[in-house]
Phi, psi and omega in degrees: 000147183279154170259147185245129174256118170269112181285111181126151182237004184214177172056238178299326180288345172285317183292321173301316179295318178296317178300321179289324182289317189279318187242004181231029179302328183290340193252330179234129184291322172210153178241124174250153166257136169260119184236168182293148185308321181260019174269145176245159176208152175260003180285155173278167178046069176248141179234134173275156180313317181293337176275348188306308186301312185292326178297316179296316178304323187263009182216136176264156177058060176264124179253164180212159171212144181258126191249021179227170183262352186290119192287323180294318170294328175292321175298313184299310189294325175300319177286313184299324186253032184303329181277355182256167187262121172284135176234160176257146174237130178240114178300139182302335178280348180284152180247121172237118174311132179316333188263355175279161168228138179242125186284153182308149180071022179263155172235131171241119191276184185306136173058014176283157185223125170245113203266190193292138177060029180262145190235106171262127188290190181283152165068024181271157173243110177250087190293179181316124173080359185282156173234140179238113186281170185307145177056020170284148181231122184240132180286189183281154174056031168279153186234120179251101185287164185310133174083355177299148186232111184250109185286176186294151178060016179277151178236127190239125179287165178290154177065020185261135178251136178248119178280175193303135173057028171284169185212140171234133183293154184303133174084358183281148176249133164244135193282194180285160175045041184256162180230118180250115184294163179304142172068017182266132180258122187264121184227027179203167170291143187237118175288179182308143167061037178253145165257124186245138178209155180248002181274013180243015182092081187086155181288131182240147176235122180263156192291314196224131173274133178253123175281000000 
């Protein structure tokens, strides 16, 4: 049986770890969290960043999933773990339409919905209570925080983040490397690398998202 590395030690990584421990026992012999060298954790089966290379070298059939949102670190770990298999973890209460596809290395949280004919890319986080509408197309490494709503026929570029309870109107396009603030309603197409927020009195679009 394979070993699973959950990259990250808090937040969504903890939810992924719990889901894997509870519902993926038949697929993984043991689940580990990978945390920073200076981080501390009360979890069992912890590996620090500096130990990852030797762990992979000494074990066969290591799989991984990334459980945080920082895109620079996501890229770093995808490159570091290129010899390992990215796997998806889906909570049993989530609904994924039989006509939908989910890319490898993605997480779909509790009560999330991925609707008919929808395509979700690799390495995405579709968090608790998120819905992705019919015929939507989502790029790689997108992050949907709890409660985000993506309407039907939307196009979402890679590495874009949707904050909690944000909403995008049907048929709209959001480009790559964008950030949509929590509770923000997207009623227009958004170009690449834009930051959108409703926290300044009406929806505002800022020129460049800074990572």
